[in-house]
VEXDO-695685 format. One record per residue (C-alpha): residue number from 1; residue in one letter; x, y, z. Coordinates in steps of 0.2 Angstrom, whole numbers. Example, Ala and Ser with C-alpha at 12.3 -4.5 7.8 and 13.67 -1.06 7.14 Angstrom:
<sites>
<site seq="1" type="a" x="62" y="-22" z="39"/>
<site seq="2" type="s" x="68" y="-5" z="36"/>
</sites>
This chain:
<sites>
<site seq="1" type="m" x="304" y="207" z="617"/>
<site seq="2" type="p" x="300" y="224" z="625"/>
<site seq="3" type="a" x="285" y="234" z="620"/>
<site seq="4" type="v" x="288" y="248" z="607"/>
<site seq="5" type="e" x="278" y="262" z="600"/>
<site seq="6" type="q" x="265" y="256" z="588"/>
<site seq="7" type="p" x="264" y="264" z="570"/>
<site seq="8" type="p" x="248" y="269" z="562"/>
<site seq="9" type="r" x="238" y="254" z="557"/>
<site seq="10" type="r" x="232" y="252" z="539"/>
<site seq="11" type="r" x="223" y="235" z="540"/>
<site seq="12" type="w" x="220" y="222" z="553"/>
<site seq="13" type="f" x="222" y="204" z="550"/>
<site seq="14" type="r" x="215" y="194" z="564"/>
<site seq="15" type="r" x="214" y="175" z="566"/>
<site seq="16" type="p" x="197" y="168" z="560"/>
<site seq="17" type="e" x="193" y="162" z="578"/>
<site seq="18" type="d" x="194" y="180" z="584"/>
<site seq="19" type="r" x="180" y="186" z="573"/>
<site seq="20" type="a" x="164" y="186" z="583"/>
<site seq="21" type="l" x="151" y="179" z="570"/>
<site seq="22" type="t" x="134" y="179" z="579"/>
<site seq="23" type="s" x="116" y="179" z="574"/>
<site seq="24" type="a" x="115" y="198" z="579"/>
<site seq="25" type="t" x="129" y="203" z="566"/>
<site seq="26" type="v" x="127" y="190" z="552"/>
<site seq="27" type="p" x="111" y="182" z="544"/>
<site seq="28" type="s" x="109" y="164" z="549"/>
<site seq="29" type="i" x="110" y="158" z="532"/>
<site seq="30" type="f" x="128" y="164" z="531"/>
<site seq="31" type="m" x="133" y="157" z="548"/>
<site seq="32" type="p" x="146" y="143" z="546"/>
<site seq="33" type="r" x="140" y="126" z="552"/>
<site seq="34" type="a" x="150" y="112" z="558"/>
<site seq="35" type="v" x="146" y="93" z="558"/>
<site seq="36" type="g" x="147" y="84" z="574"/>
<site seq="37" type="e" x="157" y="90" z="589"/>
<site seq="38" type="p" x="165" y="107" z="589"/>
<site seq="39" type="v" x="184" y="105" z="586"/>
<site seq="40" type="t" x="196" y="119" z="588"/>
<site seq="41" type="t" x="215" y="120" z="588"/>
<site seq="42" type="r" x="214" y="120" z="607"/>
<site seq="43" type="n" x="206" y="103" z="608"/>
<site seq="44" type="a" x="210" y="95" z="592"/>
<site seq="45" type="l" x="224" y="85" z="600"/>
<site seq="46" type="s" x="211" y="76" z="611"/>
<site seq="47" type="l" x="207" y="66" z="595"/>
<site seq="48" type="v" x="218" y="51" z="593"/>
<site seq="49" type="d" x="220" y="52" z="574"/>
<site seq="50" type="v" x="225" y="70" z="575"/>
<site seq="51" type="w" x="237" y="67" z="589"/>
<site seq="52" type="a" x="244" y="52" z="579"/>
<site seq="53" type="c" x="247" y="63" z="564"/>
<site seq="54" type="v" x="254" y="78" z="573"/>
<site seq="55" type="r" x="265" y="66" z="583"/>
<site seq="56" type="v" x="273" y="57" z="568"/>
<site seq="57" type="l" x="276" y="73" z="559"/>
<site seq="58" type="s" x="284" y="83" z="574"/>
<site seq="59" type="w" x="293" y="68" z="581"/>
<site seq="60" type="t" x="300" y="63" z="565"/>
<site seq="61" type="a" x="306" y="81" z="561"/>
<site seq="62" type="a" x="314" y="81" z="578"/>
<site seq="63" type="t" x="326" y="67" z="573"/>
<site seq="64" type="l" x="332" y="77" z="558"/>
<site seq="65" type="p" x="348" y="88" z="561"/>
<site seq="66" type="l" x="346" y="106" z="556"/>
<site seq="67" type="h" x="363" y="113" z="549"/>
<site seq="68" type="a" x="369" y="129" z="543"/>
<site seq="69" type="y" x="379" y="131" z="527"/>
<site seq="70" type="r" x="388" y="145" z="518"/>
<site seq="71" type="r" x="388" y="146" z="499"/>
<site seq="72" type="t" x="406" y="146" z="491"/>
<site seq="73" type="a" x="413" y="146" z="474"/>
<site seq="74" type="q" x="417" y="127" z="477"/>
<site seq="75" type="g" x="400" y="123" z="483"/>
<site seq="76" type="r" x="394" y="124" z="500"/>
<site seq="77" type="q" x="403" y="124" z="517"/>
<site seq="78" type="r" x="395" y="119" z="534"/>
<site seq="79" type="v" x="396" y="132" z="547"/>
<site seq="80" type="e" x="391" y="133" z="565"/>
<site seq="81" type="a" x="375" y="142" z="571"/>
<site seq="82" type="e" x="374" y="143" z="590"/>
<site seq="83" type="r" x="356" y="148" z="590"/>
<site seq="84" type="l" x="351" y="133" z="579"/>
<site seq="85" type="d" x="360" y="121" z="590"/>
<site seq="86" type="e" x="353" y="128" z="606"/>
<site seq="87" type="p" x="338" y="139" z="602"/>
<site seq="88" type="s" x="336" y="144" z="621"/>
<site seq="89" type="p" x="344" y="138" z="637"/>
<site seq="90" type="g" x="341" y="120" z="640"/>
<site seq="91" type="m" x="331" y="117" z="624"/>
<site seq="92" type="p" x="339" y="106" z="612"/>
<site seq="93" type="q" x="337" y="108" z="593"/>
<site seq="94" type="g" x="325" y="93" z="591"/>
<site seq="95" type="t" x="313" y="99" z="604"/>
<site seq="96" type="f" x="312" y="116" z="595"/>
<site seq="97" type="v" x="310" y="109" z="578"/>
<site seq="98" type="a" x="296" y="97" z="585"/>
<site seq="99" type="q" x="287" y="112" z="592"/>
<site seq="100" type="a" x="288" y="122" z="577"/>
<site seq="101" type="v" x="282" y="108" z="565"/>
<site seq="102" type="a" x="267" y="104" z="577"/>
<site seq="103" type="s" x="262" y="123" z="576"/>
<site seq="104" type="l" x="263" y="122" z="557"/>
<site seq="105" type="a" x="252" y="106" z="557"/>
<site seq="106" type="l" x="239" y="113" z="569"/>
<site seq="107" type="h" x="239" y="132" z="565"/>
<site seq="108" type="g" x="246" y="132" z="547"/>
<site seq="109" type="e" x="260" y="143" z="553"/>
<site seq="110" type="a" x="274" y="145" z="566"/>
<site seq="111" type="l" x="279" y="161" z="574"/>
<site seq="112" type="i" x="296" y="161" z="582"/>
<site seq="113" type="g" x="300" y="176" z="594"/>
<site seq="114" type="k" x="317" y="183" z="595"/>
<site seq="115" type="y" x="323" y="188" z="612"/>
<site seq="116" type="r" x="337" y="201" z="612"/>
<site seq="117" type="g" x="351" y="205" z="624"/>
<site seq="118" type="p" x="358" y="222" z="629"/>
<site seq="119" type="d" x="369" y="223" z="613"/>
<site seq="120" type="d" x="353" y="220" z="603"/>
<site seq="121" type="d" x="359" y="203" z="597"/>
<site seq="122" type="v" x="348" y="188" z="598"/>
<site seq="123" type="q" x="350" y="178" z="614"/>
<site seq="124" type="m" x="337" y="165" z="612"/>
<site seq="125" type="v" x="321" y="161" z="602"/>
<site seq="126" type="g" x="305" y="153" z="607"/>
<site seq="127" type="l" x="288" y="148" z="599"/>
<site seq="128" type="l" x="273" y="160" z="601"/>
<site seq="129" type="d" x="255" y="153" z="601"/>
<site seq="130" type="p" x="247" y="159" z="585"/>
<site seq="131" type="s" x="230" y="160" z="593"/>
<site seq="132" type="l" x="237" y="174" z="604"/>
<site seq="133" type="v" x="245" y="184" z="590"/>
<site seq="134" type="g" x="236" y="197" z="579"/>
<site seq="135" type="m" x="244" y="204" z="563"/>
<site seq="136" type="e" x="242" y="219" z="553"/>
<site seq="137" type="v" x="251" y="229" z="539"/>
<site seq="138" type="g" x="260" y="245" z="543"/>
<site seq="139" type="p" x="260" y="260" z="531"/>
<site seq="140" type="d" x="277" y="254" z="524"/>
<site seq="141" type="g" x="270" y="237" z="520"/>
<site seq="142" type="e" x="279" y="228" z="534"/>
<site seq="143" type="p" x="270" y="217" z="546"/>
<site seq="144" type="v" x="266" y="222" z="563"/>
<site seq="145" type="y" x="262" y="209" z="576"/>
<site seq="146" type="t" x="252" y="211" z="593"/>
<site seq="147" type="y" x="256" y="197" z="605"/>
<site seq="148" type="v" x="247" y="194" z="621"/>
<site seq="149" type="n" x="260" y="188" z="634"/>
<site seq="150" type="a" x="257" y="177" z="649"/>
<site seq="151" type="l" x="252" y="192" z="660"/>
<site seq="152" type="g" x="238" y="196" z="647"/>
<site seq="153" type="e" x="247" y="212" z="641"/>
<site seq="154" type="p" x="248" y="216" z="623"/>
<site seq="155" type="v" x="266" y="217" z="616"/>
<site seq="156" type="v" x="269" y="225" z="599"/>
<site seq="157" type="l" x="282" y="216" z="588"/>
<site seq="158" type="f" x="289" y="220" z="571"/>
<site seq="159" type="r" x="297" y="209" z="558"/>
<site seq="160" type="r" x="314" y="210" z="566"/>
<site seq="161" type="d" x="306" y="202" z="582"/>
<site seq="162" type="v" x="297" y="187" z="573"/>
<site seq="163" type="i" x="301" y="174" z="561"/>
<site seq="164" type="h" x="285" y="169" z="552"/>
<site seq="165" type="a" x="284" y="152" z="544"/>
<site seq="166" type="r" x="269" y="147" z="534"/>
<site seq="167" type="l" x="262" y="133" z="524"/>
<site seq="168" type="m" x="246" y="137" z="514"/>
<site seq="169" type="t" x="240" y="155" z="514"/>
<site seq="170" type="l" x="225" y="163" z="507"/>
<site seq="171" type="d" x="229" y="181" z="510"/>
<site seq="172" type="g" x="248" y="181" z="509"/>
<site seq="173" type="l" x="250" y="184" z="528"/>
<site seq="174" type="r" x="242" y="171" z="539"/>
<site seq="175" type="g" x="244" y="153" z="537"/>
<site seq="176" type="v" x="228" y="142" z="535"/>
<site seq="177" type="s" x="224" y="131" z="549"/>
<site seq="178" type="p" x="219" y="113" z="543"/>
<site seq="179" type="i" x="209" y="111" z="559"/>
<site seq="180" type="r" x="198" y="126" z="555"/>
<site seq="181" type="q" x="197" y="122" z="536"/>
<site seq="182" type="c" x="192" y="104" z="539"/>
<site seq="183" type="r" x="182" y="106" z="555"/>
<site seq="184" type="d" x="167" y="96" z="548"/>
<site seq="185" type="a" x="178" y="81" z="545"/>
<site seq="186" type="l" x="186" y="83" z="562"/>
<site seq="187" type="g" x="169" y="86" z="570"/>
<site seq="188" type="l" x="163" y="70" z="563"/>
<site seq="189" type="a" x="178" y="61" z="570"/>
<site seq="190" type="s" x="175" y="69" z="587"/>
<site seq="191" type="a" x="156" y="64" z="587"/>
<site seq="192" type="l" x="161" y="46" z="582"/>
<site seq="193" type="t" x="173" y="45" z="597"/>
<site seq="194" type="k" x="161" y="52" z="609"/>
<site seq="195" type="h" x="147" y="40" z="603"/>
<site seq="196" type="a" x="159" y="25" z="605"/>
<site seq="197" type="s" x="164" y="31" z="623"/>
<site seq="198" type="e" x="145" y="33" z="628"/>
<site seq="199" type="s" x="141" y="16" z="621"/>
<site seq="200" type="a" x="155" y="8" z="630"/>
<site seq="201" type="t" x="149" y="17" z="646"/>
<site seq="202" type="g" x="132" y="11" z="644"/>
<site seq="203" type="g" x="137" y="-7" z="640"/>
<site seq="204" type="y" x="131" y="-5" z="622"/>
<site seq="205" type="r" x="113" y="-8" z="627"/>
<site seq="206" type="p" x="101" y="-1" z="614"/>
<site seq="207" type="d" x="89" y="12" z="618"/>
<site seq="208" type="g" x="71" y="6" z="617"/>
<site seq="209" type="v" x="53" y="8" z="624"/>
<site seq="210" type="v" x="47" y="-1" z="639"/>
<site seq="211" type="t" x="28" y="-4" z="640"/>
<site seq="212" type="v" x="19" y="-7" z="656"/>
<site seq="213" type="r" x="2" y="-16" z="655"/>
<site seq="214" type="e" x="-13" y="-5" z="658"/>
<site seq="215" type="g" x="-22" y="-7" z="674"/>
<site seq="216" type="p" x="-23" y="-1" z="692"/>
<site seq="217" type="g" x="-6" y="7" z="698"/>
<site seq="218" type="a" x="2" y="6" z="680"/>
<site seq="219" type="e" x="8" y="24" z="682"/>
<site seq="220" type="d" x="16" y="20" z="699"/>
<site seq="221" type="v" x="24" y="5" z="692"/>
<site seq="222" type="a" x="31" y="14" z="677"/>
<site seq="223" type="e" x="38" y="29" z="687"/>
<site seq="224" type="n" x="46" y="17" z="700"/>
<site seq="225" type="l" x="54" y="7" z="686"/>
<site seq="226" type="r" x="61" y="23" z="678"/>
<site seq="227" type="a" x="68" y="30" z="694"/>
<site seq="228" type="r" x="76" y="14" z="700"/>
<site seq="229" type="w" x="82" y="7" z="684"/>
<site seq="230" type="t" x="98" y="17" z="683"/>
<site seq="231" type="e" x="102" y="14" z="701"/>
<site seq="232" type="r" x="100" y="-5" z="700"/>
<site seq="233" type="h" x="105" y="-9" z="683"/>
<site seq="234" type="s" x="118" y="4" z="677"/>
<site seq="235" type="v" x="133" y="-8" z="678"/>
<site seq="236" type="a" x="137" y="-15" z="661"/>
<site seq="237" type="g" x="135" y="-34" z="659"/>
<site seq="238" type="r" x="123" y="-36" z="674"/>
<site seq="239" type="t" x="107" y="-46" z="671"/>
<site seq="240" type="a" x="92" y="-35" z="674"/>
<site seq="241" type="f" x="77" y="-41" z="685"/>
<site seq="242" type="v" x="61" y="-33" z="685"/>
<site seq="243" type="t" x="43" y="-36" z="691"/>
<site seq="244" type="s" x="26" y="-34" z="683"/>
<site seq="245" type="e" x="22" y="-38" z="665"/>
<site seq="246" type="l" x="33" y="-28" z="654"/>
<site seq="247" type="s" x="37" y="-28" z="635"/>
<site seq="248" type="y" x="53" y="-20" z="628"/>
<site seq="249" type="v" x="55" y="-14" z="610"/>
<site seq="250" type="p" x="72" y="-8" z="605"/>
<site seq="251" type="i" x="72" y="7" z="593"/>
<site seq="252" type="s" x="91" y="10" z="590"/>
<site seq="253" type="i" x="102" y="2" z="577"/>
<site seq="254" type="p" x="116" y="-10" z="583"/>
<site seq="255" type="a" x="133" y="-3" z="580"/>
<site seq="256" type="k" x="137" y="-18" z="568"/>
<site seq="257" type="d" x="121" y="-14" z="557"/>
<site seq="258" type="a" x="125" y="4" z="557"/>
<site seq="259" type="e" x="143" y="1" z="550"/>
<site seq="260" type="f" x="150" y="10" z="565"/>
<site seq="261" type="v" x="167" y="2" z="563"/>
<site seq="262" type="a" x="168" y="6" z="545"/>
<site seq="263" type="q" x="163" y="24" z="548"/>
<site seq="264" type="r" x="177" y="26" z="561"/>
<site seq="265" type="s" x="190" y="19" z="549"/>
<site seq="266" type="m" x="184" y="31" z="535"/>
<site seq="267" type="s" x="185" y="45" z="547"/>
<site seq="268" type="s" x="202" y="41" z="552"/>
<site seq="269" type="g" x="208" y="40" z="534"/>
<site seq="270" type="e" x="201" y="57" z="531"/>
<site seq="271" type="v" x="211" y="64" z="546"/>
<site seq="272" type="a" x="227" y="56" z="539"/>
<site seq="273" type="r" x="223" y="65" z="522"/>
<site seq="274" type="i" x="221" y="82" z="530"/>
<site seq="275" type="f" x="239" y="81" z="537"/>
<site seq="276" type="g" x="246" y="73" z="522"/>
<site seq="277" type="v" x="251" y="57" z="532"/>
<site seq="278" type="p" x="250" y="40" z="524"/>
<site seq="279" type="p" x="237" y="29" z="534"/>
<site seq="280" type="w" x="250" y="15" z="538"/>
<site seq="281" type="v" x="261" y="28" z="546"/>
<site seq="282" type="i" x="248" y="30" z="560"/>
<site seq="283" type="g" x="243" y="12" z="561"/>
<site seq="284" type="l" x="228" y="12" z="549"/>
<site seq="285" type="p" x="225" y="-2" z="537"/>
<site seq="286" type="s" x="231" y="4" z="519"/>
<site seq="287" type="g" x="224" y="-10" z="509"/>
<site seq="288" type="d" x="241" y="-14" z="502"/>
<site seq="289" type="s" x="252" y="-29" z="506"/>
<site seq="290" type="m" x="267" y="-21" z="514"/>
<site seq="291" type="t" x="284" y="-29" z="508"/>
<site seq="292" type="y" x="302" y="-24" z="510"/>
<site seq="293" type="s" x="302" y="-15" z="493"/>
<site seq="294" type="n" x="286" y="-5" z="494"/>
<site seq="295" type="t" x="289" y="-1" z="513"/>
<site seq="296" type="e" x="305" y="8" z="508"/>
<site seq="297" type="s" x="296" y="17" z="494"/>
<site seq="298" type="q" x="281" y="22" z="505"/>
<site seq="299" type="a" x="293" y="29" z="518"/>
<site seq="300" type="s" x="301" y="39" z="504"/>
<site seq="301" type="a" x="284" y="45" z="499"/>
<site seq="302" type="f" x="280" y="50" z="517"/>
<site seq="303" type="v" x="296" y="61" z="518"/>
<site seq="304" type="k" x="293" y="69" z="501"/>
<site seq="305" type="f" x="275" y="73" z="501"/>
<site seq="306" type="g" x="271" y="72" z="520"/>
<site seq="307" type="l" x="285" y="79" z="530"/>
<site seq="308" type="a" x="296" y="89" z="518"/>
<site seq="309" type="p" x="283" y="103" z="516"/>
<site seq="310" type="y" x="283" y="107" z="534"/>
<site seq="311" type="t" x="302" y="106" z="536"/>
<site seq="312" type="r" x="304" y="117" z="520"/>
<site seq="313" type="a" x="293" y="130" z="527"/>
<site seq="314" type="l" x="303" y="131" z="543"/>
<site seq="315" type="e" x="320" y="131" z="533"/>
<site seq="316" type="q" x="315" y="145" z="521"/>
<site seq="317" type="a" x="308" y="156" z="535"/>
<site seq="318" type="i" x="324" y="155" z="546"/>
<site seq="319" type="s" x="335" y="157" z="530"/>
<site seq="320" type="l" x="326" y="172" z="524"/>
<site seq="321" type="d" x="327" y="180" z="541"/>
<site seq="322" type="g" x="346" y="177" z="543"/>
<site seq="323" type="e" x="348" y="183" z="561"/>
<site seq="324" type="l" x="350" y="165" z="568"/>
<site seq="325" type="l" x="363" y="161" z="555"/>
<site seq="326" type="p" x="382" y="167" z="554"/>
<site seq="327" type="p" x="384" y="183" z="543"/>
<site seq="328" type="g" x="387" y="180" z="524"/>
<site seq="329" type="d" x="378" y="170" z="511"/>
<site seq="330" type="t" x="371" y="157" z="523"/>
<site seq="331" type="y" x="356" y="146" z="524"/>
<site seq="332" type="c" x="349" y="131" z="534"/>
<site seq="333" type="e" x="344" y="114" z="529"/>
<site seq="334" type="m" x="337" y="98" z="537"/>
<site seq="335" type="k" x="346" y="82" z="532"/>
<site seq="336" type="f" x="335" y="68" z="527"/>
<site seq="337" type="d" x="349" y="56" z="525"/>
<site seq="338" type="a" x="345" y="45" z="540"/>
<site seq="339" type="l" x="327" y="43" z="535"/>
<site seq="340" type="l" x="331" y="39" z="517"/>
<site seq="341" type="r" x="346" y="29" z="521"/>
<site seq="342" type="p" x="346" y="13" z="510"/>
<site seq="343" type="d" x="351" y="-4" z="515"/>
<site seq="344" type="s" x="370" y="-9" z="517"/>
<site seq="345" type="a" x="370" y="-19" z="500"/>
<site seq="346" type="t" x="363" y="-4" z="491"/>
<site seq="347" type="r" x="375" y="8" z="499"/>
<site seq="348" type="a" x="390" y="-3" z="495"/>
<site seq="349" type="q" x="385" y="-2" z="476"/>
<site seq="350" type="v" x="383" y="17" z="476"/>
<site seq="351" type="y" x="400" y="19" z="485"/>
<site seq="352" type="a" x="409" y="7" z="473"/>
<site seq="353" type="a" x="403" y="18" z="459"/>
<site seq="354" type="a" x="407" y="34" z="468"/>
<site seq="355" type="l" x="425" y="28" z="471"/>
<site seq="356" type="d" x="428" y="22" z="453"/>
<site seq="357" type="p" x="445" y="29" z="448"/>
<site seq="358" type="e" x="438" y="35" z="431"/>
<site seq="359" type="k" x="420" y="40" z="434"/>
<site seq="360" type="g" x="419" y="42" z="453"/>
<site seq="361" type="w" x="414" y="58" z="462"/>
<site seq="362" type="m" x="419" y="55" z="480"/>
<site seq="363" type="t" x="435" y="51" z="490"/>
<site seq="364" type="r" x="437" y="37" z="503"/>
<site seq="365" type="d" x="436" y="50" z="517"/>
<site seq="366" type="e" x="420" y="57" z="511"/>
<site seq="367" type="v" x="412" y="40" z="511"/>
<site seq="368" type="r" x="419" y="37" z="528"/>
<site seq="369" type="v" x="410" y="53" z="534"/>
<site seq="370" type="l" x="394" y="47" z="527"/>
<site seq="371" type="e" x="395" y="31" z="537"/>
<site seq="372" type="n" x="399" y="40" z="553"/>
<site seq="373" type="l" x="417" y="34" z="553"/>
<site seq="374" type="d" x="433" y="44" z="556"/>
<site seq="375" type="k" x="443" y="49" z="541"/>
<site seq="376" type="e" x="458" y="39" z="537"/>
<site seq="377" type="s" x="475" y="45" z="545"/>
<site seq="378" type="t" x="487" y="52" z="532"/>
<site seq="379" type="p" x="505" y="46" z="533"/>
</sites>
């Protein structure tokens, strides 16, 4: 993607993290506040719940085949698309799809850069980091992108150079990052994780007040105790031995009394809702008794309401661009058949109805293809 001459700019649309909101430019009452630890798209994956949600979305999407089709008078026909099968040298389709879905989940958008050869044809494609891409609108209404490459150099790109997939958008241009929009909930999750780590490091000992009996040398005793306590008794689980007459009064609330475990469970559920993932998918208790029948319906609900919006955004962006597909009336689509595949008994009943001589709609060869079997040899 070589640098090209930049057209006159009409309006600049930066990522929200690129806007420097400081007390010198914005009154404090309008400054955004976050609860707990600061969470950004850069460090969000350090949270276990965020990692689990992004993992289940991207890894599951990687298992879905992405096929190209051409619309015909008889329906649709499967066609080959080299750039979909191998987006770049050595990169399989599943890895590319997983990376694109992860970008959609974290940034609310996926920017796919197209790299062209000497004949101006697309030789390969690759994901661009949305945090390194600025966007504006040219005088003709077409988007113009400014990408900072690995060398720190700005490269100007146009619509023909970038495939832009978005989920929710507020301005019709950039995708809305769930990490930024829900920073309070994620900040609380980060603070709870940090608190648990610090408590475990300290052996879950409560903070309190140590009182030294008044008298000659009391100040020296207190100072010596303070200086040597960490050195002598920092190992969790070790019994503490002290001299002199002391009294200890704990002032912190034990984790059990503070409902710490319940708070972490509630926080994990909020993170799952942010990404549209059912709690049971990432190992959280759902409160329901999971049986064979409702597990199948829950899996179907995850595909429809959790995964499908991400894959649909990617399908539409690639199909609308068209350069990764063969010429003609073509589009791409992900196949969910493997995820929604019913059990053998149910499939047998469906196939029996589909092969009915009077009311059926399939042939034996079509059924064999669905079951990954070779077609019957014709005499």
